[in-house]
C-alpha positions in Angstrom: 0.3 -0.1 0.1 1.4 3.5 -0.9 1.1 6.4 1.1 0.5 8.7 -1.8 -0.1 7.8 -5.6 2.9 10.2 -7.2 1.6 9.7 -10.9 -1.9 10.5 -10.0 -0.7 13.6 -8.3 1.4 14.6 -11.6 -1.3 13.9 -13.8 -3.5 16.6 -11.8 -0.8 19.3 -11.8 -0.7 18.3 -15.4 -4.2 19.5 -16.0 -3.8 22.1 -13.8 -0.5 23.6 -15.7 -3.0 23.3 -18.7 -5.4 25.4 -17.3 -3.0 27.8 -16.4 -1.8 28.0 -19.9 -4.9 28.7 -21.4 -5.5 31.6 -18.6 -2.4 33.4 -20.2 -4.2 33.2 -23.5 -7.2 35.1 -22.2 -5.2 38.3 -21.9 -4.2 38.2 -25.7 -7.3 40.2 -26.8 -6.4 43.0 -24.4 -2.7 42.6 -26.0 -4.1 43.1 -29.5 -6.8 45.7 -28.5 -4.2 47.9 -26.3 -1.3 47.1 -29.2 0.6 45.8 -26.4 3.6 43.0 -26.5 2.0 39.7 -26.4 5.9 38.2 -25.3 4.8 38.0 -22.1 1.9 35.7 -22.1 3.1 33.9 -25.1 6.3 32.8 -23.5 4.5 32.2 -20.3 2.1 29.8 -21.9 5.0 28.0 -23.9 6.8 27.1 -20.7 3.6 26.1 -18.7 2.4 23.7 -21.6 5.9 22.1 -21.9 5.7 21.2 -18.1 2.3 20.3 -18.7 3.2 18.3 -21.7 6.0 16.7 -19.3 3.6 15.9 -16.3 1.3 14.2 -18.5 3.7 11.7 -20.4 5.4 11.0 -17.0 1.8 10.2 -15.4 0.0 8.2 -18.5 0.1 5.1 -16.3 -1.8 7.3 -13.3 -4.5 4.5 -12.0 -7.5 7.4 -10.8 -9.4 4.3 -9.1 -6.6 4.5 -6.3 -7.3 8.4 -5.4 -7.0 8.8 -1.5 -7.5 12.0 1.0 -4.0 11.9 0.8 -3.4 12.5 -2.6 -6.0 15.2 -2.4 -4.0 16.9 0.3 -1.2 17.0 -1.8 -2.6 17.8 -4.9 -4.4 20.8 -3.7 -1.6 22.3 -2.0 0.8 21.7 -4.6 -1.4 23.1 -7.2 -1.6 26.2 -5.2 2.3 26.9 -4.8 2.7 25.9 -8.5 -0.2 27.9 -9.9 1.4 30.9 -7.9 4.8 30.3 -8.9 4.4 30.1 -12.6 1.7 33.0 -12.3 4.8 35.1 -11.7 6.1 34.4 -15.5 4.2 37.5 -17.0 5.5 40.1 -14.3 9.0 38.8 -14.8 8.9 38.6 -18.8 7.3 42.1 -19.3 9.7 43.3 -16.7 7.0 45.2 -14.7 8.3 43.2 -11.5 11.8 42.4 -12.0 12.4 40.9 -8.7 11.4 37.2 -8.2 10.0 37.4 -4.8 8.1 40.6 -5.4 6.2 38.6 -8.7 5.7 35.7 -6.4 4.2 37.5 -3.8 2.1 39.6 -6.5 1.2 36.3 -8.2 0.3 34.4 -5.1 -1.8 37.2 -3.9 -3.8 37.4 -7.1 -4.9 33.5 -6.9 -5.3 33.5 -3.4 -8.0 36.5 -3.9 -5.7 38.7 -0.9 -5.2 41.4 -2.8 -1.9 42.7 -1.1 0.3 44.5 -3.7 4.2 45.3 -4.0 3.2 48.1 -6.7 3.3 51.2 -6.0 1.7 53.0 -9.0 -0.3 50.6 -10.9 -1.6 53.3 -13.1 1.6 53.0 -15.4 1.5 49.2 -16.1 0.5 47.9 -19.2 -3.4 46.9 -19.8 -2.5 43.4 -20.6 -0.7 43.0 -17.0 -3.7 44.9 -15.3 -5.9 42.4 -16.6 -3.8 39.5 -15.8 -3.9 40.8 -12.1 -7.5 40.6 -12.4 -7.7 37.7 -14.2 -5.6 35.7 -11.3 -7.9 36.7 -8.7 -11.2 35.6 -10.6 -9.6 32.5 -11.7 -8.6 31.8 -7.7 -11.9 33.0 -6.6 -13.8 30.2 -8.5 -11.1 27.7 -7.7 -8.5 25.7 -9.9 -10.1 22.3 -8.1 -13.4 23.4 -9.6 -12.2 23.9 -12.9 -10.4 21.0 -12.5 -13.4 19.0 -12.1 -15.1 20.5 -14.9 -12.2 19.7 -17.5 -10.9 16.3 -16.6 -14.3 14.2 -15.1 -12.0 11.0 -15.9 -10.2 12.0 -12.4 -12.5 10.0 -10.6 -11.4 11.7 -7.3 -14.5 9.7 -5.5 -16.6 13.1 -6.6 -16.6 15.0 -3.4 -12.7 14.2 -2.4 -11.0 16.7 -4.3 -13.6 19.4 -4.3 -14.0 19.5 -0.5 -10.7 20.3 -0.1 -10.8 23.5 -1.9 -11.5 26.0 1.1 -14.5 28.0 -0.6 -16.3 25.0 -1.2 -16.8 23.2 2.1 -20.6 22.8 2.4 -22.1 20.0 0.2 -25.2 21.2 -1.5 -25.9 18.4 -4.1 -24.4 14.7 -4.2 -22.9 14.9 -7.4 -20.0 17.3 -7.5 -20.3 18.1 -11.2 -23.6 19.2 -10.7 -22.3 21.6 -8.0 -19.8 22.8 -10.3 -21.8 23.9 -13.0 -24.3 25.7 -10.5 -21.6 27.4 -8.9 -20.2 28.4 -11.9 -23.8 29.7 -13.3 -23.7 31.9 -10.1 -20.3 33.1 -10.4 -20.4 34.2 -13.9 -24.0 35.6 -13.1 -22.8 37.6 -10.5 -19.5 38.9 -12.7 -21.7 39.9 -15.6 -24.4 41.8 -13.3 -21.7 43.8 -12.1 -19.7 44.4 -15.3 -22.8 45.6 -16.7 -23.7 48.0 -13.6 -20.7 49.4 -13.2 -20.3 50.1 -16.9 -23.4 52.1 -16.9 -21.6 54.6 -14.3 -18.4 56.4 -15.0 -16.5 53.4 -15.3 -15.3 52.1 -19.0 -15.6 48.3 -19.9 -11.8 47.5 -19.2 -12.1 49.2 -15.7 -15.4 47.5 -15.2 -14.2 43.9 -15.9 -11.1 44.5 -13.6 -12.9 45.4 -10.6 -15.6 42.9 -11.1 -13.1 40.1 -11.2 -11.5 41.5 -8.0 -15.3 41.8 -6.3 -16.7 38.4 -7.3 -13.6 37.0 -5.8 -13.2 39.0 -3.2 -9.7 40.1 -4.1 -8.8 43.8 -4.4 -6.6 44.4 -7.1 -7.8 47.8 -8.9 -6.6 49.5 -12.0 -6.1 52.4 -9.8 -3.7 53.7 -7.2 -6.8 54.9 -4.7 -8.4 52.0 -5.7 -12.5 52.7 -5.3 -11.9 56.2 -4.0 -10.7 57.1 -7.5 -14.6 56.7 -8.6 -17.9 58.0 -7.8 -20.1 57.4 -4.9 -22.4 55.3 -7.5 -19.3 52.7 -8.1 -18.4 52.6 -4.5 -22.2 51.6 -3.7 -21.9 48.9 -6.7 -19.3 47.5 -5.2 -20.2 47.5 -1.8 -23.1 45.8 -2.6 -21.3 42.8 -4.7 -18.9 42.7 -2.1 -21.6 41.6 0.3 -23.2 39.3 -2.3 -19.8 37.3 -2.7 -19.3 37.0 1.0 -22.4 35.2 1.0 -22.2 31.4 0.8 -23.2 29.9 -2.7 -25.3 27.5 -0.9 -27.8 30.2 -0.2 -28.0 31.1 -4.1 -28.4 27.6 -4.8 -31.4 27.1 -2.5 -32.7 30.8 -4.3 -32.5 29.2 -7.5 -34.2 26.0 -6.4 -36.9 28.4 -5.0 -36.0 26.3 -1.7 -36.5 30.0 0.7 -37.2 27.8 4.1 -33.7 26.5 3.6 -32.8 30.2 3.4 -34.4 31.5 6.3 -33.0 28.4 8.3 -29.4 29.0 7.5 -28.4 30.5 10.6 -24.8 31.6 9.3 -26.6 33.9 6.6 -28.4 36.1 9.3 -25.3 36.0 11.4 -23.4 37.4 8.6 -26.0 40.0 8.0 -26.3 40.9 11.9 -22.4 41.4 11.8 -22.2 43.5 8.9 -25.2 45.8 10.0 -23.7 46.5 13.7 -20.4 46.9 12.7 -20.9 49.0 9.9 -23.5 51.2 11.9 -20.5 51.5 14.8 -18.2 52.5 11.7 -20.7 55.1 10.4 -21.4 56.4 14.0 -17.7 57.0 14.7 -17.1 58.7 11.4 -20.1 60.5 11.9 -19.2 62.0 15.5 -15.4 62.6 15.0 -15.4 64.0 11.6 -16.7 66.7 9.5 -18.4 64.4 7.4 -21.8 64.3 6.2 -24.2 61.2 7.2 -24.1 60.1 3.8 -20.1 60.0 3.7 -20.0 58.6 6.9 -22.7 55.9 5.8 -21.0 55.1 2.3 -17.4 55.2 4.0 -18.0 53.2 7.0 -20.2 50.2 5.5 -18.0 50.4 2.2 -14.6 49.7 4.5 -16.2 47.3 7.1 -18.1 44.9 4.4 -14.8 45.0 2.4 -13.1 43.6 5.7 -15.4 41.2 6.7 -15.6 39.4 3.1 -12.0 39.9 2.9 -12.3 41.6 -0.2 -9.7 44.6 0.4 -11.2 47.6 -2.0 -11.0 51.0 0.0 -13.1 53.9 -0.9 -11.1 56.2 1.7 -7.4 56.3 3.5 -9.1 54.6 7.0 -5.6 55.1 8.2 -6.4 58.5 9.0 -9.9 57.3 10.8 -10.3 57.9 14.8 -8.4 54.9 16.7 -11.8 53.5 17.7 -12.4 52.8 13.8 -9.0 51.5 13.5 -9.5 48.8 16.3 -12.8 47.9 14.7 -11.2 46.9 11.2 -8.5 45.3 13.0 -10.5 43.2 15.0 -13.0 42.3 11.8 -9.7 41.3 10.0 -10.3 37.6 12.0 -14.2 37.7 10.9 -14.2 36.2 7.5 -17.2 35.8 5.1 -19.8 33.2 5.2 -18.7 29.1 4.3 -19.2 28.3 0.7 -18.2 32.1 -0.5 -15.0 33.2 -2.0 -14.0 35.2 1.0 -11.4 33.7 3.7 -10.5 34.3 7.2 -12.1 32.1 10.5 -15.5 32.4 8.6 -18.8 33.3 10.2 -20.2 29.7 11.0 -17.2 29.0 13.0 -17.7 32.2 15.0 -21.3 31.0 15.6 -20.1 27.8 17.0 -18.0 29.6 19.1 -20.5 31.8 20.3 -23.1 28.8 20.8 -20.3 27.1 22.7 -19.8 29.9 25.0 -23.5 30.2 25.8 -23.3 26.7 26.6 -20.8 27.1 29.3 -22.7 29.7 31.2 -25.7 27.3 30.8 -24.0 24.8 32.5 -22.5 27.0 34.6 -26.1 27.8 36.1 -27.7 24.3 35.5 -24.7 21.9 36.2 -27.0 18.9 35.3 -28.4 20.0 32.2 -27.6 17.9 28.7 -27.3 20.7 25.8 -26.4 20.5 22.1 -24.8 22.7 19.7 -26.9 23.0 17.1 -26.5 25.0 13.5 -29.3 25.4 10.9 -31.4 23.2 13.4 -28.8 20.4 13.1 -26.9 19.1 16.0 -23.1 19.4 15.3 -21.4 16.2 16.3 -19.0 16.5 19.0 -15.7 15.6 16.7 -16.9 18.4 14.3 -17.4 20.6 17.2 -14.0 20.2 18.7 -12.5 20.3 14.8 -14.1 23.8 14.8 -12.4 25.2 18.0 -9.3 23.5 17.0 -9.4 25.4 13.6 -9.7 28.9 15.8 -7.0 28.2 18.3 -4.2 27.0 15.3 -5.5 30.0 13.1 -4.9 32.3 16.1 -1.5 30.4 17.0 -0.4 31.1 13.3 -1.3 34.5 13.5 1.1 35.2 16.4 3.7 33.1 15.0 3.4 34.9 11.6 3.7 38.5 13.4 6.3 37.1 15.6 8.5 36.2 12.5 7.4 39.6 10.6 8.8 41.4 13.6 12.3 39.5 13.7 12.8 40.8 9.9 12.7 44.2 10.8 8.9 45.4 10.8 7.1 47.4 13.4 4.8 45.7 15.1 1.2 47.1 14.0 2.6 46.5 10.3 3.7 42.8 11.3 0.4 42.3 12.7 -1.9 43.5 10.3 0.1 42.1 7.3 0.1 39.0 9.0 -3.9 38.9 9.7 -4.5 40.6 6.3 -2.6 38.1 4.2 -4.0 34.9 6.4 -7.3 36.0 5.7 -6.9 37.3 2.2 -8.0 40.7 2.7 -5.3 43.2 1.1 -4.8 45.9 2.8 -3.6 46.2 6.3 -2.5 49.0 9.0 0.9 51.0 9.6 3.0 51.1 6.5 1.0 48.4 4.5 -2.3 50.6 4.7 -4.8 51.1 1.8 -3.1 53.9 0.0 0.5 52.1 0.4 2.0 49.0 -0.5 4.0 45.9 0.4 6.9 47.1 -1.4 8.9 48.2 1.3 8.6 45.0 3.4 12.2 42.8 3.7 12.3 40.1 1.0 11.9 37.6 4.1 8.8 38.9 5.4 7.3 39.0 1.4 7.9 35.3 1.5 6.3 34.6 4.5 3.4 36.5 3.8 3.0 34.6 0.3 3.2 31.2 2.0 0.5 32.6 4.6 -1.7 33.7 1.9 -1.8 30.2 0.5 -2.0 28.3 3.8 -5.4 30.9 4.8 -6.4 30.0 1.2 -6.5 26.3 2.0 -7.8 26.8 5.5 -4.7 25.7 7.1 -5.2 22.2 8.0 -4.9 21.1 4.5 -1.8 22.2 4.3 -0.4 21.6 7.8 -1.8 17.8 7.4 1.3 17.4 4.9 3.4 17.9 7.6 2.2 15.7 10.2 3.4 12.2 11.3 0.2 10.5 10.7 0.5 11.8 7.0 3.5 9.6 6.1 2.3 6.8 8.4 1.1 3.4 6.7 
């Protein structure tokens, strides 16, 4: 019995590389439209296709019937790393980002839908590179593994195995994986197209509308402007705000809406918890800005809710420089970096369902203090949460916070100030984008030491795969028969 099936993993990587090859070619229409050099994308496609062909030849004898969870963990983790490494090629070949570490950081930030950037001036970039940055968000948000299952159904990963390892699709909504994928793809495309149309109705041209829609629906934050959404009108900011909230909502909710199963929507406790947290936090931010600044109510409402929704959904777009906000608002933003969007959305972070389970556990503790002999169960959406699932969720939260502290310490050791180190660690783990200190919304990660950029790049991948998937590979039990 083998611990892992190397040939099958290489076969999966071959398909992943083929997907990336095709993704480069999507940039060619932009290249020809704006009369730019196609070399960065043609060479990137050639290199990636060559590697894909080698992997395919090596893995021709792969036995797809012997796919295991271990193969899934290894394949998913390697897929994200390799996708990010090769995604740096257009930046390097075009010369827009000459440093490999910087290019890897930018690529990882794109595919992990983080939105943190080392670029100080994005407005001088070629249109094709701007489009590639935004496209990496859109691809990463949908999930390479989802695309993998559409393109290569011959890999019989016993249906749900591979799919469930991709962080944004943990909740099963249909017994057949392909059925889930096509429904999710339809919803994803629908949201993207709707936002493109609505943004284009405003002052955004078609190119900017597409790029910002890619970033919004994928809950990333790459913009075509240095000032992000602050460059655009209040109309565009409201449209993006609405779609950020929609992107942070679970795909399961949309599935039930399409099926006209509104009872399931009403019973979804995570949805109402997500709405409540967004409304309460947005209201607090609005009040803080209204009381402590000269902003009108509309400005306070728009800036407050926009930034709160952006942070909660782990999108990272900014409509103002929140670094100059009152201290109470900055503290609120930092705390919300640990919130996370809904389970089954493209957002990252700890996620609302886990917070809800933690709250229910705390409530149970108080009940047992007052009624020691009482027997209580943790329930979510009307169903009892198994004890092992409950422990797993609580363990995840503890591990997440431990990794945050460890990451912060490592970044501080590289010479970064504590505020910047803590916020950059939190924002990269949750896939948010901008942080506090020297990595605020109107700054970039360019001045961080190279060691810090490498650490943060891997924190993006670890956070995108929800920690456990990556950490499992480094456990002793993973390599034991």
